[in-house]
C-alpha positions in Angstrom: 80.1 56.1 5.1 78.7 53.0 6.9 75.7 53.1 4.6 77.9 53.2 1.5 80.0 50.3 2.8 76.9 48.3 3.7 75.4 49.0 0.2 78.7 48.0 -1.5 78.8 44.7 0.4 75.1 44.0 -0.3 75.7 44.8 -4.0 78.6 42.4 -4.2 76.6 39.7 -2.5 73.6 40.1 -4.9 75.9 40.2 -7.9 77.6 37.0 -6.7 74.2 35.3 -6.2 73.1 36.2 -9.7 75.5 33.6 -11.0 72.8 31.0 -10.4 73.3 27.3 -10.5 73.0 25.8 -13.9 70.2 23.3 -13.4 70.5 22.3 -17.0 67.7 20.9 -19.1 66.8 17.3 -19.9 67.5 16.2 -23.4 64.6 15.7 -25.8 62.7 12.4 -25.3 63.7 9.5 -27.6 61.6 6.7 -29.0 61.9 3.3 -27.4 60.1 0.0 -28.1 60.4 -3.3 -26.5 58.8 -6.3 -24.9 57.9 -7.2 -21.3 57.6 -10.9 -20.4 57.3 -13.2 -17.4 59.2 -16.2 -18.5 58.0 -16.7 -22.1 54.6 -15.2 -21.4 54.0 -11.6 -22.7 52.5 -9.4 -20.0 49.5 -7.1 -20.7 47.3 -4.6 -18.9 50.1 -3.4 -16.6 52.7 -0.6 -16.7 56.4 -0.6 -17.0 57.7 2.2 -14.8 61.1 3.8 -15.3 62.6 5.7 -12.4 65.7 7.8 -13.2 69.0 7.2 -11.5 70.6 10.4 -12.8 69.4 12.5 -15.7 65.9 11.7 -17.0 62.3 11.9 -16.0 60.0 9.2 -14.6 57.9 7.3 -17.1 55.0 4.9 -16.8 54.5 3.0 -20.0 51.4 0.8 -20.8 52.2 -2.8 -21.6 49.9 -4.1 -24.4 50.2 -7.8 -25.4 53.8 -7.8 -24.1 54.8 -4.7 -26.1 55.8 -1.2 -25.1 56.3 1.9 -27.2 57.0 5.4 -25.8 59.1 8.5 -25.8 61.4 8.6 -22.8 64.1 11.0 -21.8 67.6 9.5 -22.2 69.4 8.4 -19.0 69.9 5.5 -16.6 66.8 4.0 -15.0 65.7 1.4 -12.6 62.4 -0.3 -13.6 59.4 -2.1 -12.1 55.9 -3.3 -13.0 52.8 -1.7 -11.6 49.1 -2.4 -12.0 46.1 -3.8 -10.2 47.3 -5.8 -7.1 45.0 -8.7 -8.0 46.3 -8.8 -11.5 49.9 -8.6 -10.4 49.3 -11.5 -8.1 47.4 -13.6 -10.7 50.2 -13.1 -13.2 52.7 -14.2 -10.6 54.7 -10.9 -10.6 57.1 -11.2 -7.6 56.9 -8.4 -5.0 60.5 -7.6 -5.8 59.3 -6.3 -9.2 56.7 -3.9 -7.6 59.4 -1.3 -6.9 62.6 -0.2 -8.5 65.8 -2.0 -7.7 69.5 -1.3 -8.4 69.7 -4.9 -9.6 67.4 -3.9 -12.5 68.8 -1.0 -14.5 68.5 0.1 -18.1 70.2 2.8 -20.1 67.9 4.6 -22.4 69.8 6.1 -25.5 67.0 6.1 -28.0 66.1 4.0 -31.0 66.8 0.7 -29.2 64.5 -2.2 -28.7 64.5 -3.2 -25.0 63.5 -6.6 -23.5 62.3 -6.6 -19.9 62.1 -10.0 -18.2 60.2 -10.6 -14.9 61.8 -13.7 -13.4 
């Protein structure tokens, strides 16, 4: 009798656990294009990094002659610039732009042209 009761409770527990959390899936990546400038000067040879604030996946996008083009998962992101420390310093990229900040956010929906300004 005890064994049957224990087995029943265990079976109920396992059945309840089978209703796993729905972790969901990220939506398909979308195309984005844009520009990255410090003042009026296009940046090049660095990366624009997107860090998700909710849904989405991190992205590191090469900046070539001030332009970016990539596929990115839709969502809300904070952004920053990365690259060689000497180059960041020589281009005058402030340290506040070396990491994400809640003061710099962008919503990625897809198909938009984005302009990132390093001031």
